[in-house]
N, C-alpha and C positions, 0 to 999 in steps of 0.2 A: 465360158463365152456365151452359153445359151441363156444364162440368167440375165445378163445385161440386155441381150437382144429381146428377151421376153418383156422386160420392163419398158424398153423403148417401144415395143409393139403395143403394150397396154396404154402408154401415154399417147401415142398416135391415135389409138382407138378412141380415147376420151376426147381428144381434140376434134376428130372427125365427127363424133356424136354431138359435140357442142355446136359445131358449125352446121351440122345437119338439122339440129333442132332450131337454130337461129334462122336458117333459110326457110324452114317450114313455117315458122311463126311470123317472121317479118316480111317475107316475100319480096326481097330486094330487087328482083328482076322484073317485077310488075307484070305487064301484059305480054312479055316476050314468051313465045311458045316454040316448042319443038314438035312439029306435026300437029296433032290434036291435043298435046299435053303441055301444060305450063312448064317453062324452064325451071321455075322454082321447085316444082314437084320432082322433076328429073334430077336436079342437083341434090335435093334433099335425100332422095332414095339412094343415089350413088354414094353420098357421104355416109348415110346410115348403114348401107350394105358394107362399105369399106370399114366402118367402125366394128361391125360384127366380125368380119374376117380378121382384122387386125387384133381384136380382142381375143378371139378364139386361138389365133396363132400364138399370142403372148401367153395365154393360159397353157397351151400345149407345151411350149418351150419350158415354162416354169415347172409344170407337173413332171415332165420327163427329166428335168434337172434334179428335182427334189426327190422323186420317188423311184425313178428308173435308173439313172446313171449312178446312183449310190448303191444300187443293189450289188450284193456280193457275187451273184451269179450272172454272168454275161448272157447265158442262154435265156434266163427268165427275163432279163432286161430287154432283150431283142423281142420276145413275144409280147410283153406288156406294151412296149413302144408301138408295135403294130396294132394292138388293140386300141390304144389311144388314138392313133391315126384314123382308124375306122370310125370310132365314135365321134371325134371332133369333126371329121369330114362330113358325116351324116347330119350332125347338128348344124354345121355351116350351110350345107345345101338347103336344108329346110328353112333356116332363118332368112337366108338371102331371097329365096323364092317367096317367102311370106312378106318380106319388106317390099319387094318389087310388085307383087300382085295385090297386096293388102287383103288377101283372102286366105287366112291361115287354115281354116277347115277345108277350103277348096284345094289348097296345096296338098293336104294329106290325101284327099280323095283322088286328086290328079296323079300323085305319086303312086297310089295303089293301082290305078289304071295303066299308067306308064310301066310300072313294074311288071304287071301281068303281060303286057305286050313285049317287053324286053326279054321276058323269060323265053319266049319262042325265038326271038331274033338273036339272042346271045346265049345260047345253051351251053357252049363249051366254057366261056369265061365264068358263067354262073356255077357250073360244075366244079371249076377250079376254086372258086370262092367257097363252095360247100366243102371241098377237099381241105381248104385251109382251116375251116371251122372244125372239121374232124381231127386234123393234126393238132390243133390247140387243145381239144377236149380229151382225146384218147392218147396223145403223145406217143405215136409209133416211133417217132424220132424227133430230135430237136437240133438246134444249131450246135455244131461241134461234134456230132455223132458221125461215125463212119457207117455208111449204108449202101445197100444195093437196091435201086428203084428201077423196076423193069430191066433194061439192059445197061443202065448207068450205075457206076460204082465210084464212091469217093467220099469226101468229107463235106458235110453240110455247112455252108458258110452263110446262108440266108434263107429264111422262109417268109416270103411275102404273100400278099393276098391271092395272087394268081399262080405263082410259080415258086419252086424250090431250086436254089442255086447250089451246085455241087462242084467242089474242087476235085477233078477227076484223078483217080488212080487206075493203073493198068491201061485199059483202052486199046487203041490200035497202035500206039506209039511205043509203049514200054510194057514191061511185065514185072513180076515179083512184087506186086503191091507198092509200086513206086509212083509218085505223082507224075502225070504226063504234062502238066502245065496248062492244060485246057480246062475251061470252065463250062459246065453243062447245065442248061436250064431245063428243068422238068416241070411240066404243068401239074399243078396240085390235083387235078382230076385223076391223075394216074393212080394215086393212092387208093381210090375208091374201086379200082378194077384190077390192080396188079399186086403181086406179092412184094412185100417190103421186108428186107433183111437188114437187121441192125447188128453191127459187129461191136458188141459191147455197148451198154447203154449207161444212162446217168446213174442207175442203181448199182450196176456191176460192170465196169468198163474193161472187161478182160474176155479173151476167147481162148479156146483150146487150139493148139497148133501141132503139127507133126512134121518131122523130117525123116526121110528114109535113106538108108545106106545099104547098098548091095554088097554082099561078101560071098565068097565061094563056099562050096559044101565042105571043103577041107578046113574051114575056119573053126577055131575053138569057140563055139557059140557062147558058152558060159562066160568065158573071158571077154568076148566082144560085147555082150550085153551088159556085163558089170562095168566095163570101161565106159561105155556110152552113158549109162545111168550115173556113174561117178562124176564124169565131166559135166553133165547137165546139172547135177545136184550142186556141184561146186560153183557153177556159174550163176544159177538162179533158184537154187533149192529153198533157201530161207525166205526169199521174197515170195516164191510161189506158195509156200506153206501159209504165210500170212494172208495171201489173197484167197487161198482155198477156204480159210476160216470164214471170210466174207461170203464166198460162194455157197457154203453150207447154210449160212444164215438166210440167203436168198431162197435156197431150195426149201428150207423149213417152212416158208410161207406159202408153198405150193403143195398140191397133192402128189407131186412127182417124188419118187424115192429112187435115189441113185447112190451107188457106192463110188466115192470120190477119193482118189489117192492124194496124199499130201505132197508127194515128191514126184519128179519125172519118172515115167515108166517106159519100158521097152517091150514092144510086141514083135513077134516073129511070124513071118509069112513066107511060104515056099514059092519060088519062081521057077521058070523053065530050066535055067541052068545056074541059078544063084539062090541065095537066101536073103530075104529082105528084112532088115532090122528097122523098125519104126519107133522113133522116139516121140513120146506124147508129153506135152507140157502146157502150162498156162502162161499167157503173155498178153500184154496190151497190144491191141491191133496195130497201132502206129509204130510199135517197136518190133513187129513180127519179122521183117526181113533182116534187120540188124542183129537180132538174137539168133536167127537161123544161120546167118553168115558166121557168127562167132562160134556157134556150136559145131558147125562143119569144120571150121579151122582147128578147134581143140581136139575133136574126135579123130580126124584124119592124121593129125600130128602124133597122137598116141598110138594109133594103129600102125603108122609107118615105123614106130620105134620097136615094133614086135612083128617083123615080117614072117617069123617062124610060126606065129600063132594066128595071124589074120591074113587071109588071102583075098584077092579081088577077082571076080569072074572075068575071063577073057574070051571073047568070041563075038560073032555078029549078032547073036540073039540078045545081047545086053543093051 
C-alpha cells in the first residue's frame, strides 16, 4: 500500500511544483496583495512548499517500501525507518524555511542560533534524542529484546526518537515473568544515566535460570540430585547442549574464561532445617516460566513416586 501512496504523493508534488512555477512566472492575481506581500508570491510559496513536502513524503514511502519493509530483520527495519524519518524531516524543515524566506544561508544561520537557544529550553528532550543516538550506535538493546531499564522490565516494542516503549512483565500486577498488559514509556535519556539489563540479546538470546526444591535432611541426596538432573536433561538437555555451543562461541570472542556445562546441573545448599537443591539450566527468557512449571511438575511427580527416598521438610521455618 505504501508504494501506490508514494507514487500519488510524487505526482501531487509535481503538479504543485508546476502550478507554483506558473503562478510565480505569470502572476495571475495581478496587484492583489496579502498585507505587504503580493498574493502571487504567497500562493507560489505555498505551492512550492507543498511540492517539497509531498515529494519528500513520496520518497520516504518508496524508500521504506523498497529498502526497509523487505528487510529480513524487523528490528533493523524499525531502526532504519526511524533514521529515515529523522533525515527526511530535517530536510523538509530546511527546504520549507528556505522557500518561505528565500534566504537559504540565513536559514542555516538562524537554525544554528535557534538550536543553541533550544538547547537550554528543551534539555530533557534533547537528552532523550541523544539517548536515541546512543541506542542506535551502541545497541544496548533493540526492538524485541527483553530488558530492564531503571525500574521497568519487559519486552521492547518500539524505540522512537524520545522514548522507548516496553510491554511490561512483572510489575505491580503479576509475578513470575508474566506480561501485566501494561505498556511503559521510558525516556531515552534514562539510558545515559541508568543501568540497562538485557535478558538475552540478538547475538545470544538465552539466559541462565534456576529452580530450587527443598528436601529434608533424611533425603537420599544422591538419588534426589540424579533424579532432578535426569528429568531436566530429558526435557531440555539436547536443546541446551546446542545452545551451549553457541554460548561458547560468544565467550571465545571475549577475554572472559568460564567453565560451562553442556547439560543441566544441580547444586546443593544447606538451609536451617532443609537441604536446598538448585537446578541450573539455559533457557530463552520468554520461555522461562513455562519451562520452570514443567520442570517442577516432572520432578515432584518423580519424588512422590519414592516417598521412602525423598522427604520434604515440615515446620514453620520452611
